[in-house]
C-alpha positions as CSV (number, residue, x, y, z in Angstrom):
1,X,17.4,5.9,-61.2
2,X,15.2,7.5,-58.4
3,X,14.7,4.3,-56.6
4,X,18.5,3.8,-56.1
5,X,19.0,7.0,-55.1
6,X,16.2,6.8,-52.5
7,X,17.6,3.6,-51.3
8,X,21.5,5.1,-51.4
9,X,19.8,8.0,-49.2
10,X,18.2,5.5,-47.1
11,X,21.3,3.4,-46.2
12,X,23.0,6.4,-45.7
13,X,20.7,7.9,-43.1
14,X,20.9,4.4,-41.2
15,X,24.8,4.5,-41.3
16,X,24.6,7.9,-39.9
17,X,22.0,7.3,-37.1
18,X,24.8,5.6,-34.7
19,X,27.1,8.4,-35.3
20,X,24.8,10.6,-34.1
21,X,24.0,8.7,-30.8
22,X,27.6,8.6,-30.6
23,X,28.2,12.1,-30.5
24,X,25.6,12.7,-28.2
25,X,27.2,10.0,-25.9
26,X,30.7,11.9,-26.3
27,X,29.2,15.2,-25.0
28,X,28.0,13.4,-21.8
29,X,31.1,11.8,-21.2
30,X,33.2,15.2,-21.3
31,X,30.6,16.7,-19.1
32,X,30.9,13.6,-16.8
33,X,34.5,13.3,-16.6
34,X,34.5,16.9,-15.4
35,X,32.1,16.6,-12.9
36,X,34.1,13.1,-11.8
37,X,37.6,15.1,-11.6
38,X,35.4,17.6,-9.7
39,X,34.4,14.7,-7.0
40,X,38.2,13.1,-7.1
41,X,39.7,16.6,-6.0
42,X,37.3,17.0,-3.4
43,X,38.4,13.5,-1.9
44,X,42.0,14.3,-2.2
45,X,41.5,17.9,-0.5
46,X,39.6,16.5,2.3
47,X,41.8,13.7,2.9
48,X,44.9,15.9,2.9
49,X,43.0,18.2,5.2
50,X,42.0,15.8,7.6
51,X,45.9,14.7,7.5
52,X,47.3,18.6,8.0
53,X,45.0,19.4,11.0
54,X,45.1,18.1,14.6
55,X,41.8,18.9,15.0
56,X,39.1,16.0,15.7
57,X,36.4,16.2,13.2
58,X,37.5,13.3,11.6
59,X,34.3,11.4,11.8
60,X,32.8,14.5,9.8
61,X,35.3,14.4,7.1
62,X,35.1,10.2,6.9
63,X,31.4,10.8,6.1
64,X,32.0,13.3,3.6
65,X,34.8,11.0,1.8
66,X,32.5,8.2,1.9
67,X,29.8,10.2,0.2
68,X,32.1,11.2,-2.2
69,X,33.9,8.1,-3.2
70,X,30.0,6.6,-3.7
71,X,29.4,9.7,-6.0
72,X,33.0,8.7,-7.8
73,X,31.4,5.3,-8.2
74,X,28.5,6.4,-10.1
75,X,30.2,8.7,-12.1
76,X,32.7,6.0,-13.2
77,X,29.7,3.4,-13.8
78,X,27.9,6.2,-15.8
79,X,31.1,7.0,-18.1
80,X,32.0,3.5,-18.7
81,X,28.3,2.9,-19.5
82,X,28.1,6.1,-22.1
83,X,31.8,4.5,-23.5
84,X,30.1,1.1,-24.0
85,X,27.3,2.5,-25.6
86,X,29.5,4.3,-28.4
87,X,31.3,1.0,-29.0
88,X,27.5,-0.5,-29.5
89,X,26.7,2.2,-32.1
90,X,30.0,2.1,-33.7
91,X,29.9,-1.4,-33.9
92,X,26.1,-1.3,-35.4
93,X,27.3,1.3,-38.1
94,X,30.1,-0.9,-39.3
95,X,27.9,-4.0,-39.2
96,X,25.2,-1.9,-41.4
97,X,27.9,-1.0,-43.7
98,X,29.4,-4.3,-44.0
99,X,25.9,-5.6,-44.8
100,X,25.4,-2.9,-47.3
101,X,28.8,-3.5,-49.2
102,X,28.5,-7.4,-49.1
103,X,24.5,-7.4,-49.7
104,X,24.0,-9.7,-46.8
105,X,21.0,-9.6,-44.3
106,X,22.5,-8.4,-40.8
107,X,19.6,-6.4,-39.5
108,X,19.2,-8.3,-36.3
109,X,22.7,-7.8,-35.7
110,X,22.7,-4.3,-36.3
111,X,19.4,-3.7,-34.3
112,X,20.6,-5.8,-31.6
113,X,23.9,-3.5,-31.1
114,X,22.0,-0.4,-31.6
115,X,19.6,-1.5,-28.8
116,X,22.2,-2.5,-26.7
117,X,23.7,1.3,-26.7
118,X,20.0,2.5,-26.0
119,X,20.2,0.5,-23.0
120,X,23.7,1.1,-21.8
121,X,22.8,4.9,-22.3
122,X,20.0,4.3,-20.1
123,X,22.0,2.6,-17.3
124,X,24.3,5.8,-17.9
125,X,21.7,7.8,-17.1
126,X,20.2,6.2,-14.1
127,X,23.7,6.2,-12.6
128,X,23.8,10.1,-13.2
129,X,20.4,11.0,-11.8
130,X,21.5,8.8,-8.6
131,X,24.6,10.6,-8.6
132,X,22.7,13.9,-8.7
133,X,20.4,13.0,-5.8
134,X,23.2,11.8,-3.9
135,X,25.1,15.1,-4.8
136,X,22.5,17.0,-2.9
137,X,22.2,14.7,0.0
138,X,26.0,15.3,0.3
139,X,25.7,18.7,0.4
140,X,22.8,18.7,3.0
141,X,24.9,16.4,5.3
142,X,27.9,18.9,5.0
143,X,25.9,22.1,5.6
144,X,23.8,20.5,8.6
145,X,25.6,21.6,11.5
146,X,26.5,25.5,9.8
């Protein structure tokens, strides 16, 4: 009886692990979407400011908009990476559960999906690190002449 209990407990823990990873991805996506919306709002604000004023600082606005567009692209890629990672984690949990129910050996598929999710998380984190460094570069550019 103890062996059966230990086996079931181990199976439940294995199925729960991808959901823990999905939760961490979801938390990061929530924060990134907030950040992304701020970048998009800044682009819209600068674009409307450039149309409203007749002062010739359009070159400065173009530089700032370009920086913000690049940051927005990095944030978009990172958010997509985290969403894809969540899909991989969900699929790994589903394949693992199917494997347990049908008593077939799908360990390779489960591990491949889980590792794919981790790789996508790494991609997303590298995108965020790049965006963070560019964020500072953008700030330095904006405040250079002030």
